[in-house]
C-alpha positions in Angstrom: 19.6 1.1 -23.6 15.9 0.5 -23.5 14.8 -3.1 -23.8 11.5 -3.2 -25.6 10.8 -6.9 -25.9 11.6 -10.4 -24.7 11.0 -13.6 -26.6 11.4 -17.1 -25.3 12.0 -20.0 -27.6 11.4 -23.3 -25.6 13.7 -25.8 -27.4 15.1 -29.0 -26.0 17.7 -28.2 -23.4 17.5 -24.4 -23.2 15.4 -21.3 -23.7 16.5 -18.8 -26.4 16.3 -15.2 -25.5 16.0 -12.2 -27.9 16.4 -8.7 -26.6 15.4 -5.9 -29.0 16.6 -2.4 -28.4 16.1 0.9 -30.3 19.0 0.3 -32.7 20.6 -3.0 -31.7 19.3 -6.6 -31.6 21.1 -9.1 -29.3 20.3 -12.7 -29.9 21.5 -16.0 -28.4 21.0 -18.6 -31.1 20.1 -22.2 -30.7 23.7 -23.3 -31.3 24.5 -25.5 -28.3 28.2 -24.7 -28.7 27.5 -21.1 -27.5 26.7 -22.4 -24.0 29.2 -23.5 -21.3 28.6 -26.8 -19.4 25.1 -27.4 -17.9 24.4 -25.3 -14.9 26.8 -22.5 -15.8 25.3 -19.0 -15.9 26.1 -17.0 -19.1 26.0 -13.2 -18.5 25.6 -10.7 -21.3 26.5 -7.2 -20.4 25.2 -4.3 -22.5 27.3 -1.2 -21.9 24.5 1.2 -22.9 23.2 2.6 -19.6 23.5 0.1 -16.8 21.5 -2.9 -18.1 22.7 -6.4 -17.2 21.1 -9.3 -18.8 21.6 -12.8 -17.5 20.7 -15.9 -19.4 20.7 -19.4 -17.8 20.5 -22.7 -19.6 17.2 -24.2 -18.6 15.4 -27.4 -19.2 11.9 -27.3 -20.9 10.3 -28.2 -17.5 12.1 -25.3 -15.7 11.0 -22.9 -18.5 7.4 -24.1 -18.1 7.6 -23.6 -14.4 8.8 -20.0 -14.8 6.0 -19.2 -17.3 3.4 -20.7 -14.9 4.7 -18.5 -12.1 4.5 -15.4 -14.4 0.9 -16.4 -15.2 0.0 -16.7 -11.5 1.6 -13.3 -10.7 -0.3 -11.7 -13.6 -3.6 -13.2 -12.4 -3.0 -11.8 -8.9 -2.2 -8.3 -10.3 -5.4 -8.2 -12.2 -7.7 -9.7 -9.6 -10.7 -7.6 -8.8 -11.2 -6.6 -5.1 -14.1 -5.0 -3.2 -13.9 -2.8 -0.1 -14.1 -4.9 3.0 -17.0 -4.8 5.5 -14.6 -3.5 8.2 -13.7 -0.6 6.0 -17.3 0.1 5.0 -18.1 0.4 8.7 -16.1 3.6 8.8 -18.8 5.2 6.7 -20.2 6.5 10.0 -17.3 9.0 10.0 -18.2 10.5 6.7 -19.2 14.2 7.1 -17.9 17.3 8.9 -17.2 17.3 12.6 -16.6 20.2 15.0 -14.0 19.4 17.6 -14.1 20.7 21.2 -12.4 20.1 24.5 -8.6 20.1 24.7 -8.4 20.5 21.0 -10.6 22.7 18.8 -11.3 22.9 15.1 -12.8 20.9 12.3 -12.3 17.6 10.6 -14.0 16.2 7.5 -14.1 12.7 6.2 -14.9 11.6 2.7 -14.5 8.5 0.5 -12.1 8.5 -2.4 -13.8 7.3 -5.6 -14.0 3.5 -5.5 -14.6 3.3 -1.8 -11.2 1.8 -0.9 -9.8 4.8 1.0 -11.3 7.2 3.5 -9.8 10.7 3.4 -9.7 12.9 6.5 -9.0 16.6 6.2 -7.8 18.1 9.5 -7.8 21.7 10.6 -7.2 21.9 14.4 -5.6 24.1 17.1 -4.0 22.7 20.2 -1.9 24.6 22.8 -1.8 27.6 20.4 -0.4 25.4 17.5 -2.3 25.1 14.2 -2.4 21.6 12.9 -3.5 21.1 9.3 -3.2 17.9 7.2 -4.7 15.0 5.3 -5.0 11.4 6.3 -5.5 8.4 3.9 -7.2 5.5 5.6 -7.7 2.0 4.2 -6.1 -1.4 3.7 -2.6 -1.6 2.4 -2.3 -3.6 -0.9 1.2 -3.6 -2.5 1.4 -4.6 -6.2 0.2 -8.2 -6.6 -0.5 -8.7 -2.9 -3.6 -9.4 -0.9 -5.1 -6.5 1.1 -3.7 -6.1 4.6 -5.8 -7.5 7.4 -5.7 -4.3 9.4 -7.1 -0.9 8.3 -4.0 1.4 8.3 -3.5 5.1 7.6 -0.9 7.7 7.1 -1.3 11.3 8.2 0.6 14.1 6.4 0.8 17.4 8.3 1.7 21.0 7.6 4.7 20.5 9.9 6.2 17.8 7.6 5.1 14.9 9.8 4.1 11.5 8.3 2.3 9.6 11.0 1.0 6.0 10.7 -2.0 4.6 12.5 -4.2 1.5 12.7 -8.0 1.9 12.8 -10.3 -0.6 14.7 -14.0 -0.1 15.0 -16.0 -2.5 17.2 -19.6 -1.7 17.8 -19.7 2.0 18.8 -16.1 2.1 20.0 -13.3 3.4 17.7 -9.7 2.8 18.6 -6.9 4.4 16.7 -3.5 2.9 17.4 -0.4 5.1 16.9 2.0 3.1 14.8 1.0 -0.5 15.2 -2.0 -2.3 16.8 -1.4 -2.7 20.5 0.8 0.4 20.8 0.9 2.2 24.2 -0.2 5.3 22.3 -3.7 5.2 21.2 -7.0 7.1 21.0 -10.3 5.5 22.1 -13.7 7.0 21.6 -17.4 6.1 21.6 -20.1 7.2 19.3 -23.5 8.3 20.7 -26.6 6.3 20.0 -27.6 8.6 17.1 -24.1 8.6 15.7 -23.8 12.4 15.8 -21.4 12.8 18.7 -18.2 11.0 19.6 -16.2 11.4 22.8 -12.8 10.1 23.5 -9.3 10.5 24.7 -5.7 10.2 23.4 -3.5 8.1 25.7 0.3 8.5 25.6 2.9 6.5 27.6 4.1 8.6 30.5 1.0 10.9 30.3 0.3 14.0 28.2 -2.9 12.8 26.6 -6.0 14.8 26.0 -9.8 14.5 25.8 -12.0 15.8 23.1 -15.5 15.6 21.7 -16.5 15.6 18.0 -20.0 16.8 17.0 -21.4 16.3 13.5 -22.2 19.5 11.7 -23.0 18.1 8.3 
């Protein structure tokens, strides 16, 4: 059963509810005798699909409170945001970079339309293994929520991995934390003065990290 509309009738003592479906209309009328004593929950089960509708006797004040909360949630959902300064600072990554050192290959960074997410395309080789993938970098913002304080990312690889990171750029130093900020696994690199070279190292707990240099090619 597909519910296609809800109507609220704020009358003294309760809120009437009308549910309109494709072929059936269910209505709780204003007749007070239909309701159990105050505070009791009346449940209406519609056995078309798995829909369960619950109607509760409410006072006008409670109904107004629910409506005000809905208005607040709608306002949050439609609020206009702008990319943060911290995210915009990652613009220095935009372009194509050749990787050398203990990992070889090429990475490319570009902004998604709107400027809220930076996309990295990866094509690398390390220890004889080809690593290809895409990484989406930006602030998390679930529906109706504020943007996350940290810049987070998720990397999707040709090996089926989904790896999460946190980006932090301070001056010319870029730190990429594996998982959460403060993780014992992280990469730290420094940009050259002209911004066309970056040298850094991945550090893993127990060893096994590696060093690399990225040089801008375009």
